[in-house]
Structures are given as structure tokens and as C-alpha cells.
C-alpha positions in Angstrom: -19.2 -45.7 33.4 -22.7 -44.6 33.0 -22.9 -44.2 36.6 -19.6 -42.1 36.6 -21.1 -39.9 33.7 -24.5 -39.6 35.7 -23.0 -38.5 38.7 -20.3 -35.8 37.3 -23.7 -34.1 35.8 -25.3 -33.6 39.2 -24.9 -30.0 40.8 -24.3 -31.9 44.2 -23.0 -35.5 44.3 -24.6 -36.1 47.8 -27.9 -38.0 48.0 -31.2 -35.6 48.4 -31.7 -34.9 52.4 -28.4 -35.8 53.4 -29.6 -39.4 53.4 -27.0 -41.9 54.0 -26.7 -44.8 51.5 -26.5 -48.3 52.7 -23.1 -49.8 52.9 -23.8 -51.9 49.7 -23.6 -49.0 47.4 -20.9 -47.6 45.9 -20.5 -43.9 46.4 -18.5 -41.6 44.0 -17.8 -38.8 46.0 -14.7 -37.3 44.3 -15.9 -37.3 40.6 -15.5 -33.9 39.4 -18.3 -32.0 37.7 -18.3 -32.3 34.0 -17.9 -29.0 32.3 -18.8 -28.3 28.8 -16.4 -26.6 27.1 -16.9 -24.5 23.7 -13.5 -24.0 21.6 -14.0 -21.0 19.3 -12.9 -21.8 15.8 -9.8 -19.5 14.8 -10.8 -17.2 12.0 -8.9 -18.4 8.8 -6.4 -16.0 7.9 -4.8 -15.0 4.5 -1.4 -13.1 5.7 0.2 -12.0 8.5 2.4 -8.9 8.9 4.4 -8.5 11.9 2.3 -10.8 14.0 -1.1 -9.0 13.0 -3.3 -11.3 10.7 -5.6 -10.2 7.9 -8.5 -12.6 7.8 -9.4 -14.5 4.6 -12.7 -13.0 4.1 -11.0 -9.7 3.7 -8.7 -11.2 1.4 -11.6 -13.0 -0.6 -13.9 -9.6 -0.2 -11.0 -7.7 -2.0 -10.2 -10.1 -4.7 -13.8 -10.2 -5.7 -13.8 -6.5 -6.2 -10.7 -6.5 -8.2 -12.1 -9.5 -10.3 -15.3 -7.4 -11.0 -13.4 -4.0 -11.8 -11.0 -6.1 -14.4 -14.1 -7.6 -16.0 -15.9 -4.3 -16.3 -12.8 -2.4 -17.6 -11.6 -5.6 -19.9 -8.2 -5.8 -18.0 -6.5 -9.1 -19.1 -4.9 -9.9 -15.6 -4.2 -13.4 -14.8 -5.7 -15.0 -11.5 -2.0 -14.9 -10.3 -1.6 -11.3 -11.0 -4.9 -10.4 -9.3 -4.0 -12.9 -6.4 -0.5 -10.7 -6.3 -2.2 -7.2 -6.4 -4.5 -8.0 -3.6 -1.6 -9.5 -1.3 0.3 -6.5 -1.8 -2.5 -4.0 -1.4 -3.3 -5.8 2.0 0.5 -5.7 3.3 0.7 -2.2 2.4 -2.4 -1.1 4.1 -1.3 -3.1 7.2 2.2 -1.7 7.2 0.5 1.7 7.0 -2.1 1.0 9.8 0.7 -0.3 12.0 2.8 3.2 11.5 -0.3 5.1 12.0 -0.8 3.6 15.7 3.1 4.1 16.3 2.6 7.5 15.3 -0.5 8.2 17.7 -3.1 7.4 15.7 -6.7 6.1 17.3 -10.2 5.3 16.4 -12.5 3.8 18.8 -15.8 2.0 18.1 -17.6 5.1 18.0 -15.5 7.1 15.7 -15.4 3.8 13.4 -19.3 3.8 13.6 -19.5 7.3 12.7 -17.5 6.5 9.5 -19.7 3.6 8.5 -22.6 5.7 9.0 -21.4 8.6 6.6 -20.4 5.9 4.1 -23.8 4.6 4.2 -25.4 8.1 4.0 -23.2 8.8 1.0 -24.4 5.4 -1.0 -28.0 6.2 0.1 -28.7 4.2 3.2 -27.6 1.5 5.3 -29.7 -0.7 3.3 -27.5 0.0 0.1 -24.3 -0.6 2.1 -25.7 -3.9 3.5 -26.6 -4.9 -0.2 -22.9 -3.8 -1.1 -21.3 -5.7 1.5 -23.1 -8.8 0.6 -22.3 -8.4 -3.2 -18.5 -8.1 -2.5 -18.2 -10.7 0.1 -18.1 -8.6 3.5 -19.1 -9.8 6.8 -20.3 -6.9 9.3 -17.2 -8.2 11.4 -14.9 -8.1 8.4 -16.0 -4.8 6.7 -15.4 -3.1 10.2 -11.7 -4.5 10.3 -11.1 -3.6 6.8 -12.8 0.0 7.5 -10.6 0.2 10.7 -7.7 -0.7 9.1 -8.3 1.7 6.0 -8.9 4.7 8.2 -5.2 4.1 9.8 -3.4 3.6 6.7 -5.2 6.7 5.0 -4.1 8.9 8.1 -0.4 7.5 7.8 -0.3 7.8 3.8 -1.4 11.4 4.2 1.4 12.1 6.8 4.0 10.7 4.2 2.7 12.5 1.1 2.3 16.0 3.1 5.7 15.7 4.3 7.1 16.4 0.7 7.8 20.1 0.6 6.3 22.5 -1.7 9.5 24.3 -2.8 12.8 22.5 -3.5 15.8 22.5 -5.7 15.1 22.5 -9.5 16.7 22.9 -12.9 15.3 24.1 -16.2 17.0 22.1 -18.7 17.1 21.4 -22.7 18.5 18.2 -24.6 19.7 17.0 -28.0 18.7 13.4 -28.3 19.8 11.2 -31.0 19.8 7.5 -32.0 23.4 7.1 -32.8 26.2 7.6 -30.7 28.7 8.6 -33.4 25.8 11.3 -34.2 26.1 12.6 -30.7 29.7 12.8 -30.4 29.5 15.0 -33.6 27.0 17.3 -31.7 29.5 17.5 -29.0 32.2 18.5 -31.3 30.1 21.2 -32.8 29.0 22.5 -29.3 32.9 22.7 -28.5 33.5 24.7 -31.4 31.2 27.1 -30.5 27.7 26.1 -31.9 24.4 27.6 -30.2 22.9 24.7 -28.1 19.1 26.0 -28.9 19.8 25.9 -32.4 21.2 22.5 -32.6 18.3 21.5 -30.4 15.9 22.5 -32.7 17.3 20.8 -35.4 17.0 17.6 -33.8 13.6 18.1 -32.3 11.9 20.8 -34.4 8.5 20.3 -32.1 9.9 21.0 -28.7 13.3 22.2 -29.2 14.5 19.7 -26.6 13.1 21.5 -23.9 12.3 19.5 -20.6 11.1 22.5 -18.3 11.8 22.6 -14.9 12.4 19.4 -12.8 13.6 18.3 -9.0 15.4 15.4 -8.3 13.4 12.1 -8.6 11.0 13.6 -11.0 12.4 12.4 -14.5 12.2 8.5 -15.6 15.6 8.5 -16.8 18.0 8.7 -13.8 21.0 9.2 -15.6 19.8 12.2 -17.4 18.5 13.8 -14.4 22.1 13.2 -12.5 23.7 14.7 -15.5 21.4 18.0 -15.4 22.0 18.6 -11.6 25.7 18.2 -12.1 25.5 21.3 -14.5 25.4 25.3 -13.9 23.6 27.4 -16.0 25.1 27.7 -19.4 26.6 24.3 -19.2 26.5 21.1 -21.3 26.9 17.4 -20.6 29.2 14.7 -22.2 27.1 12.2 -24.1 24.6 10.4 -21.7 23.3 6.9 -22.7 19.9 5.6 -21.9 17.3 3.2 -23.2 15.9 5.9 -25.3 19.4 6.7 -27.1 22.1 9.2 -26.5 21.4 12.6 -24.7 23.3 16.0 -24.4 22.2 17.9 -21.7 22.3 21.9 -21.2 21.0 23.7 -18.2 19.2 26.7 -18.8 18.4 27.8 -15.2 18.9 26.6 -11.8 17.3 27.5 -8.3 17.7 26.2 -4.7 14.3 27.1 -3.6 11.7 27.0 -6.5 7.9 25.8 -5.9 7.0 22.5 -7.5 4.5 22.1 -10.2 1.5 20.1 -9.4 2.6 17.4 -11.4 6.1 17.3 -10.0 4.8 17.2 -6.4 2.7 14.4 -7.1 5.3 12.5 -8.7 7.6 13.1 -5.5 4.9 12.4 -3.0 4.4 8.9 -4.8 7.9 8.2 -4.9 8.1 9.1 -1.1 5.3 6.6 -0.5 6.6 4.0 -2.5 10.2 4.6 -0.8 8.7 4.1 2.7 6.5 1.1 1.7 9.8 -0.6 0.4 11.9 0.2 3.3 9.3 -0.5 6.1 8.5 -3.9 4.0 12.2 -4.9 4.2 12.3 -4.5 7.8 9.1 -6.2 8.3 8.3 -10.3 9.1 5.4 -10.9 6.1 3.9 -14.5 6.0 1.6 -15.2 3.1 -0.6 -17.9 4.5 -2.8 -18.8 1.6 -2.4 -22.4 -0.2 
């Protein structure tokens, strides 16, 4: 065995000077040269989204950041809640980044380095960034991967929220909210008899008079109230609408088909658009959680 191994390690299996060995010596002329093979150890993955992996190093780094933030802000999240938050964020980032690439987003190594250099400058220098990376569990490789994904996901997120129009259909409404159905039905009887809605609303809510203001589809936290409002024309009031808050009667003061959104309303619709997109995208994707 030792002879075969040594023969295989030689660059040339023939003897020096093409000498012919005597017939009493075994010659191993067909022994293949041994080749040293180095097999790279696969990088451990935390999750896989549509065939694209997110490394365990990136997951650990983000988890470390969340744990530090929770400790600083005294947020009582359990380890399982923290784990799920980080997984959800990484899945969402990856889904957004994949859609960005499908939509034409590109960032080469030079462009990525420009972003990293700009970040280092904002922090006070490369040494500060390097220290932050170490403190938060990033290697240079995992940090670049995280930065690349963040750039692509931010591009797609901006595209989604900027697609929300600035002007949409809206109503300006008022409500009477009471705790008991019998009371609400009594209000309906008064309105049917000709009572003034605003006067009754002020009786049940002296502070605001029940004014809901202008709002678009998707803005209110109670969809049943919103649905009732958009079913009305100005001057009309709804039947009793039941929600977790009690019993509502809605009155529409004005209605416009193309009114500019308030800053708060547009932000709400942008968040709704993003959440709806992510929900649909995730339901159509394959997500594997590889953590133990």
C-alpha cells in the first residue's frame, strides 16, 4: 500500500533518466496521480425563500440587534416572539428583494461598495463601522449580503408605496355611538321622525360631536363602519352598525370622488398596500425555516 501511495504522489511514474528497471521489480505504471481535494463547507442557512437562502450569520446578527433594542427599551418580548419577528422580517426583505430584481433593479459590487462607504462616512469612519459590525455579529461577507438585500427590498418597497395615489374617493362623515342596541334603535326612531343628526350626535358625544372627518376606503379600523359610510350619499344615515366598540349610526356630510389624501391617510393606505402585497406574495412563495 505504501508503494502505491508513493507512486501516486510522484509527478512522473517513470524512473529518472528513463532507466529500465530490472525484471524483478514490480512497476506500477497505471497508478493515477492522487489529487488533493478541498471541499468547501456549506454556509449554514437560517431560511430559504423560493430557493434563495438567508445565512444563519445574518439571522443571528439581526436577532442580536433586536434583543439589544428590546433590552434598551424594556420591551417584554419572549425569545420565541423575537425569533419570529426576525424570521418574518428576513422573509419579507427577501420577497421584496426578489421582486425588485424581477422589476429591473440592479446593484453591482461597485454600487454596493459606494453604499457601504457612505454608511461608514455617516457613522464617522470605516473603523466605527467595523466595530459596529463586530458588535452586532456581522462578518464582512454577511454584512455585504445584508446590505445588498436591504437595497433591493427598499427599492421595491418604495415602488409599492409610491403607487398609492394622492387623490382618491373620500367621504366626510359623522357618527352616533352608543353602548346598547336599544338606545341605538331609539336614535333611529328619532331620526326617522325628523330629528337633526348633528344635535343628537352632540348629545351622545359632547367633545367631538361624533365627527369622523374625511376618510378613504381602507382607513378606518372598523371596516363595517367604513362600508356603511361609503354606501351612503350626503344627507343619508345608516341603519345600526354593530362593532366591538358598540352600536353606530353613520351620517355622511359630504362625498368627493377625487379628493387629496391627508398625510396620515396616505401613510395608512401605503402601509395597507405593502402589507397586502407581502401577504399575497408570501402565499404564492415557498418558505422554508431551517432553524432547529
